[in-house]
C-alpha positions as CSV (number, residue, x, y, z in Angstrom):
1,M,-32.9,-65.4,102.6
2,P,-34.1,-64.7,106.1
3,V,-37.5,-64.2,106.6
4,S,-39.0,-62.0,109.3
5,S,-41.9,-63.0,111.6
6,A,-43.5,-59.7,110.9
7,D,-43.5,-60.4,107.1
8,P,-46.5,-58.5,105.7
9,N,-47.6,-61.4,103.6
10,A,-48.3,-63.2,106.9
11,Y,-51.7,-63.8,108.0
12,L,-54.1,-66.2,110.0
13,A,-57.7,-66.8,109.5
14,I,-60.3,-68.7,111.2
15,G,-63.7,-70.0,110.3
16,M,-66.2,-72.3,111.9
17,Q,-66.9,-75.8,110.2
18,A,-70.2,-77.3,109.7
19,A,-68.9,-80.8,110.9
20,L,-65.8,-82.9,111.6
21,A,-63.6,-83.4,108.4
22,T,-65.5,-80.8,106.4
23,P,-62.8,-77.8,106.4
24,Q,-64.5,-74.3,106.2
25,T,-63.2,-73.0,102.9
26,A,-65.7,-70.2,102.0
27,A,-63.8,-66.8,102.0
28,A,-67.1,-65.1,103.5
29,K,-66.9,-67.3,106.6
30,L,-63.3,-66.6,107.5
31,R,-62.1,-63.8,109.9
32,F,-58.6,-62.9,109.6
33,V,-56.9,-62.2,113.1
34,K,-54.9,-59.2,114.0
35,Y,-52.8,-61.7,116.1
36,L,-50.1,-60.6,118.8
37,S,-47.0,-62.2,119.9
38,G,-47.5,-65.6,121.1
39,T,-49.7,-66.6,118.3
40,D,-48.6,-69.9,117.1
41,A,-49.5,-73.1,114.8
42,Q,-47.1,-75.9,114.9
43,A,-46.8,-79.6,113.7
44,S,-46.9,-81.7,116.9
45,L,-45.3,-85.4,116.1
46,E,-45.0,-88.1,118.5
47,I,-41.9,-90.1,117.6
48,V,-41.0,-93.3,119.4
49,D,-37.7,-95.0,119.4
50,L,-36.9,-98.8,119.7
51,R,-34.0,-100.5,121.3
52,E,-34.1,-104.0,120.5
53,G,-31.6,-107.1,120.5
54,G,-28.9,-106.5,118.2
55,D,-29.0,-102.7,118.6
56,G,-26.2,-102.7,121.2
57,L,-26.1,-99.4,123.1
58,D,-28.0,-97.2,120.5
59,W,-31.6,-96.8,119.4
60,G,-32.0,-99.0,116.4
61,Y,-35.6,-97.9,114.7
62,S,-37.9,-94.8,115.0
63,Y,-41.6,-94.7,114.0
64,K,-44.4,-92.2,114.2
65,K,-47.0,-92.9,116.7
66,S,-49.1,-89.8,116.0
67,Q,-49.3,-86.4,114.5
68,K,-51.4,-83.5,115.2
69,A,-51.2,-79.7,115.0
70,A,-51.2,-77.3,118.1
71,G,-50.7,-73.9,119.0
72,Q,-52.6,-70.7,120.4
73,L,-54.4,-67.5,119.1
74,V,-53.6,-64.3,120.9
75,F,-55.2,-61.2,120.0
76,N,-57.0,-57.9,121.1
77,A,-60.6,-58.2,121.6
78,R,-62.5,-56.5,118.8
79,P,-66.4,-56.5,118.2
80,E,-66.2,-59.2,115.3
81,I,-63.2,-61.4,116.2
82,A,-64.1,-61.6,120.1
83,A,-67.5,-62.8,119.0
84,Q,-66.0,-65.6,116.5
85,A,-63.7,-66.8,119.0
86,L,-66.4,-67.1,121.9
87,S,-68.8,-68.9,119.4
88,L,-65.9,-71.4,119.0
89,A,-64.4,-71.5,122.5
90,L,-67.0,-71.0,124.8
91,G,-70.2,-71.8,122.4
92,G,-74.0,-71.9,123.2
93,A,-73.9,-68.9,120.6
94,T,-77.6,-67.2,120.1
95,W,-78.4,-64.0,118.1
96,D,-81.2,-61.5,119.3
97,G,-82.3,-60.9,115.7
98,A,-81.4,-57.3,115.6
99,S,-78.8,-55.4,113.5
100,A,-77.9,-52.1,114.8
101,P,-76.3,-53.4,117.1
102,A,-76.6,-57.2,117.0
103,A,-76.4,-58.8,120.1
104,H,-74.8,-62.3,120.4
105,T,-74.8,-64.4,123.8
106,F,-72.6,-67.3,124.5
107,H,-72.5,-69.5,127.6
108,G,-71.1,-72.6,129.0
109,G,-74.2,-74.6,129.5
110,H,-73.8,-77.1,126.9
111,A,-71.7,-80.1,125.8
112,S,-71.4,-79.4,122.1
113,F,-68.5,-77.4,120.7
114,P,-68.0,-76.6,117.2
115,W,-65.0,-77.5,114.7
116,S,-63.0,-74.8,113.1
117,T,-60.6,-74.3,110.3
118,M,-57.5,-72.0,110.3
119,F,-55.5,-70.9,107.2
120,V,-52.1,-69.8,108.3
121,Q,-49.6,-68.2,105.9
122,H,-46.1,-67.9,107.9
123,P,-43.3,-67.2,107.5
124,G,-44.3,-64.7,105.0
125,S,-45.7,-66.4,102.1
126,T,-43.2,-69.3,101.9
127,L,-45.3,-71.7,103.8
128,E,-49.3,-72.1,103.7
129,Q,-50.8,-74.4,106.7
130,L,-54.4,-75.6,106.5
131,V,-55.3,-76.7,109.9
132,S,-58.7,-78.2,110.3
133,D,-60.8,-79.9,112.7
134,V,-59.5,-77.6,115.2
135,R,-60.6,-78.1,118.7
136,F,-59.8,-75.2,121.4
137,S,-58.6,-76.5,124.8
138,G,-59.8,-73.5,126.7
139,F,-59.4,-69.6,126.6
140,T,-58.1,-66.7,128.7
141,I,-59.4,-63.3,128.8
142,E,-57.6,-60.8,130.6
143,G,-58.2,-57.0,131.3
144,N,-55.4,-54.8,132.3
145,P,-55.2,-51.1,133.0
146,G,-54.5,-48.8,130.0
147,E,-54.6,-51.7,127.7
148,P,-56.9,-53.7,125.3
149,I,-58.8,-56.7,126.4
150,K,-56.7,-59.7,125.4
151,F,-58.1,-63.1,124.3
152,T,-55.6,-66.2,124.3
153,L,-57.1,-69.6,122.8
154,P,-55.0,-72.7,122.9
155,F,-56.0,-75.3,120.4
156,V,-55.3,-78.8,119.0
157,A,-56.3,-80.0,115.6
158,I,-56.6,-83.3,113.8
159,S,-55.9,-82.4,110.3
160,H,-52.8,-80.5,109.2
161,G,-51.6,-79.9,105.6
162,A,-49.3,-77.6,103.8
163,S,-51.2,-76.3,100.8
164,Y,-54.4,-74.4,100.0
165,T,-55.7,-71.8,97.5
166,D,-54.4,-68.3,98.4
167,L,-56.4,-66.0,100.3
168,V,-56.6,-62.1,100.1
169,P,-56.6,-61.0,103.9
170,T,-59.2,-58.4,104.8
171,Y,-59.4,-56.9,108.3
172,A,-62.3,-55.5,110.1
173,S,-61.7,-51.7,110.8
174,E,-62.8,-51.8,114.4
175,E,-61.4,-50.4,117.5
176,P,-60.3,-53.1,120.1
177,F,-62.2,-53.0,123.6
178,L,-60.0,-51.2,126.3
179,F,-60.0,-51.8,129.9
180,Q,-61.1,-48.2,130.4
181,H,-63.7,-48.2,127.4
182,N,-66.6,-46.7,129.6
183,P,-66.3,-49.7,131.8
184,T,-68.6,-51.3,134.5
185,Y,-67.2,-53.6,136.9
186,V,-69.4,-55.2,139.3
187,L,-67.9,-57.4,142.1
188,D,-70.2,-59.3,144.3
189,G,-73.2,-57.5,143.4
190,G,-71.6,-54.0,143.9
191,A,-69.9,-51.5,141.4
192,D,-66.5,-51.6,142.2
193,T,-64.0,-48.9,141.2
194,A,-61.2,-50.2,143.1
195,L,-60.6,-53.2,140.6
196,M,-57.6,-53.0,138.8
197,S,-57.3,-56.2,136.6
198,F,-58.8,-59.5,135.9
199,K,-58.2,-62.8,134.3
200,I,-60.8,-65.5,133.7
201,E,-58.9,-68.8,132.6
202,A,-61.0,-71.6,131.2
203,G,-59.3,-75.0,130.8
204,Y,-60.9,-77.9,128.9
205,G,-60.2,-81.6,129.7
206,L,-59.8,-82.9,126.3
207,E,-59.6,-86.7,125.3
208,E,-57.8,-87.3,122.1
209,L,-58.8,-90.5,120.5
210,Q,-56.7,-92.4,118.1
211,A,-57.4,-95.6,116.5
212,Q,-56.2,-97.0,112.9
213,R,-54.5,-93.7,111.6
214,V,-51.3,-91.8,112.4
215,T,-53.7,-88.8,113.1
216,L,-56.4,-88.5,115.7
217,D,-60.0,-89.6,115.1
218,E,-61.5,-87.2,117.6
219,I,-61.2,-84.7,120.4
220,V,-63.6,-84.9,122.8
221,V,-64.3,-82.3,125.7
222,Q,-64.8,-84.1,128.9
223,N,-64.9,-81.4,131.6
224,R,-64.3,-77.6,132.0
225,D,-62.3,-75.8,134.9
226,I,-62.8,-71.9,134.9
227,N,-60.6,-69.8,137.3
228,V,-60.6,-66.0,137.9
229,E,-58.1,-63.9,139.2
230,I,-58.8,-60.2,140.3
231,T,-56.6,-57.4,141.6
232,R,-57.7,-54.4,143.6
233,R,-56.5,-51.5,145.4
234,Y,-56.8,-52.5,149.0
235,E,-58.9,-49.8,150.9
236,D,-60.2,-51.8,154.0
237,A,-60.4,-55.1,155.5
238,T,-64.1,-56.2,154.3
239,K,-63.1,-58.5,151.4
240,W,-60.2,-60.1,153.3
241,K,-62.5,-60.8,156.2
242,A,-65.3,-62.1,153.9
243,I,-63.1,-64.3,151.9
244,N,-60.5,-65.5,154.5
245,M,-62.6,-65.5,157.7
246,G,-66.2,-65.9,156.7
247,G,-66.7,-62.1,157.2
248,G,-65.5,-62.6,160.9
249,V,-62.1,-62.6,162.6
250,Q,-61.3,-66.3,162.8
251,A,-61.3,-69.5,160.3
252,T,-64.9,-71.0,159.8
253,T,-66.1,-74.0,157.5
254,S,-67.9,-71.8,155.2
255,V,-66.5,-70.9,151.6
256,A,-67.2,-67.4,150.4
257,T,-68.8,-66.8,147.2
258,G,-69.5,-63.7,144.9
259,A,-69.7,-62.7,141.2
260,L,-68.1,-60.6,138.5
261,R,-69.2,-58.9,135.8
262,A,-66.8,-56.9,133.4
263,D,-68.3,-54.6,130.8
264,Q,-66.6,-52.5,128.0
265,L,-68.2,-50.3,125.3
266,Y,-68.0,-47.6,122.9
267,G,-70.3,-45.9,120.4
268,A,-73.8,-45.3,120.7
269,A,-77.2,-46.4,119.0
270,G,-76.4,-48.1,115.9
271,T,-72.8,-47.9,116.4
272,L,-72.7,-49.1,119.9
273,R,-70.1,-51.9,120.3
274,S,-69.9,-53.6,123.5
275,L,-68.4,-56.7,125.4
276,S,-69.7,-58.1,128.6
277,I,-68.6,-61.2,130.4
278,E,-70.0,-62.6,133.7
279,A,-69.3,-65.1,136.0
280,R,-72.7,-65.4,138.1
281,L,-71.4,-67.6,141.0
282,L,-67.6,-67.6,142.1
283,S,-66.1,-69.5,145.0
284,Y,-63.5,-67.9,146.5
285,R,-60.2,-69.7,147.2
286,G,-58.3,-66.8,149.1
287,L,-57.3,-63.2,149.1
288,Q,-53.5,-62.4,149.2
289,L,-52.1,-58.9,150.2
290,A,-49.0,-57.7,148.8
291,E,-45.8,-57.8,150.9
292,L,-44.7,-55.3,153.4
293,D,-42.2,-52.9,151.7
294,P,-40.4,-50.4,153.7
295,D,-39.7,-48.0,150.5
296,G,-43.4,-47.7,150.5
297,K,-46.1,-49.0,147.8
298,T,-49.8,-49.0,147.3
299,V,-51.2,-52.3,148.7
300,I,-52.7,-54.5,146.3
301,E,-55.1,-57.4,147.2
302,T,-55.4,-60.4,144.8
303,L,-58.6,-62.4,144.9
304,S,-58.6,-65.9,143.6
305,A,-61.8,-68.1,142.7
306,K,-63.5,-70.5,140.7
307,A,-66.5,-70.3,138.6
308,L,-69.1,-72.6,139.4
309,K,-72.5,-73.7,137.8
310,G,-75.4,-72.6,140.2
311,A,-78.9,-71.6,139.2
312,T,-77.5,-70.7,135.7
313,H,-74.3,-71.3,133.6
314,A,-70.7,-70.8,135.0
315,L,-69.9,-68.2,132.4
316,F,-71.7,-65.8,130.0
317,A,-70.5,-63.4,127.5
318,V,-72.4,-60.9,125.2
319,V,-71.0,-59.0,122.3
320,K,-72.8,-56.3,120.5
321,N,-71.4,-55.9,117.0
322,A,-72.4,-55.3,113.5
323,H,-72.8,-59.0,112.7
324,A,-76.4,-59.4,111.9
325,S,-76.8,-63.1,111.7
326,A,-76.0,-66.1,113.8
327,Y,-72.5,-67.4,114.2
328,L,-73.0,-70.8,112.2
329,S,-70.6,-72.6,109.8
């Protein structure tokens, strides 16, 4: 009997582990993700084929070199799940001790990343996957006009099984953060009402260590690369000249720098919910203009940059929500 990918029995839950090889199984520590298309969790097998003497023209033997799990989470940012995701993928989580609302800060100024566990029931209720010792290989945060802020978190996992105790999904009744949710967009130190979209993409250089087992022993984060893309309505040549010509009219040896802060919020006082993302030092790589079009279109400019570590960390995020405790295992 066919099973729909939208089967109401399907779900995905995630929780932070206390340590490697210690799956998170406490229901109170799990968050169920209101996932979007593109969410995936797959077994990843590396099979080696051998052709040896006596095998003729064909392969004569196959063996499994390694096995892991891999995939990605894609979801609209809401106050609770956004903070949970940032605690795992960006890290450096701190809590201000308040409760109405609670403010949680995340940053990249560290080299320690927590492990996590995922419970994936899909397709329908026919298959239950327990994916633990999960390490995120980066994240993408996107904001586009008229849409919710979207998170994408690719991952690799050491441990992967097909059985666990059934869970009862519960979802936080929260609104997503929208691109137009009382926004404040600050670009290069000034409020920017022409900003039309942004994308912050962090990629981690992972080293997958394997020794005496078919599964990995460790997944080590060795480096990080954060790229930023911004689109704006073109209004004058100021930014084009600043980024491409050092502020003048001819090429220079200087690299233009700037900064980006994107804020969304709704509610007030004790029910205030907000998301703030900030790259405090951008190294601009260029500004491209939309092509000429004889039919007539609004000219859009696309700014590309890399987030650098300056006086402070390369990336900060602050989430205000109802989670009145630290994001710990």
